[in-house]
C-alpha positions, -999 to 999 in steps of 0.1 A, spaced: 0 0 -3 28 26 -8 22 53 -25 49 67 -52 62 89 -27 70 84 7 54 108 32 69 136 50 49 133 79 33 106 97 -1 105 116 -7 79 139 -44 77 145 -71 58 168 -89 51 195 -71 57 233 -51 26 238 -41 13 206 -6 21 213 0 56 190 24 67 215 44 35 220 46 34 181 52 68 173 80 65 201 96 37 179 88 48 147 110 79 158 140 58 170 135 37 139 133 67 116 154 94 135 125 115 132 109 134 160 76 126 176 49 148 191 22 130 212 -11 149 202 -18 152 242 12 176 244 -13 198 221 -46 197 241 -53 229 264 -55 221 302 -93 222 298 -95 194 275 -74 174 301 -95 181 330 -123 174 312 -110 140 305 -95 134 333 -133 137 352 -143 108 328 -163 137 303 -158 130 264 -151 160 248 -170 178 220 -161 190 187 -159 227 201 -133 212 223 -113 196 196 -114 224 168 -82 243 189 -63 206 195 -65 198 158 -51 232 146 -25 232 171 -15 199 159 -21 213 120 5 241 129 30 216 143 25 196 106 25 233 85 58 243 107 77 210 96 65 207 61 71 244 58 111 240 71 112 205 49 118 183 77 99 151 87 75 141 118 57 120 132 25 132 152 -1 111 172 -37 120 172 -70 100 179 -86 119 147 -115 97 154 -137 114 129 -134 120 89 -137 157 98 -107 158 125 -87 142 96 -100 163 67 -87 196 91 -56 184 99 -47 170 68 -65 200 49 -42 216 18 -10 198 32 8 177 9 31 149 26 12 140 51 -1 99 53 -24 85 77 -17 52 97 -42 36 115 -36 15 145 -64 -10 145 -76 -35 176 -106 -46 188 -125 -31 216 -118 -59 240 -81 -58 234 -77 -22 241 -99 -22 265 -77 -46 287 -42 -25 276 -62 5 293 -73 -16 326 -34 -15 329 -25 19 325 -20 34 355 -4 65 341 -24 82 319 -54 108 322 -77 91 299 -98 68 321 -113 32 302 -145 43 311 -146 68 279 -132 42 253 -168 36 245 -172 69 237 -143 69 214 -154 37 194 -188 50 192 -173 81 177 -150 66 158 -153 68 120 -127 44 105 -110 60 73 -121 54 36 -100 44 6 -101 77 -5 -84 86 29 -55 64 17 -46 53 55 -22 24 59 -38 1 87 -18 -16 109 -35 -45 135 -22 -38 169 -16 -72 181 23 -74 169 52 -61 194 56 -20 185 89 -27 167 73 -47 146 44 -28 140 70 2 132 92 -14 108 60 -27 92 51 12 88 86 15 75 86 -8 50 52 1 35 54 35 35 87 33 15 107 50 44 142 44 50 153 35 87 178 53 103 214 44 98 207 26 64 208 37 30 183 39 4 
């Protein structure tokens, strides 16, 4: 599922607990590209809402998505690669962060609700409570063919997931020649 030209920026998408941060960190290690976790773009009010098990509204999300888009613009404008995570659950959210931006590729981390619920139950260091997972799956609009998202199953270890992404997107791992 490789496009003719490798992406400049990768957007890892999927529900909370699918492994966006873990895979983003591993991709960063393998490619030598900077990684930004979408959580770092949230204003404090959004984090407070989610900490209290209150799902975010679209009005809460627009400034967050615009901040992610600004980071993408910075990377693209400087001709530098990057990786960012973003749940990007709805087509409208993905359209907003990809709008008129060449070189951005979506990678959808796909897993079952049961598998991800088990991961969230074991997680102790995150503000997103497991109780909001159902609302994330309810809001999720899986990418359609026109979005050209690379779909990667989350059952394999993160280093293999990252390696698969590197290979399928036609990228070159850090330290390897093209």
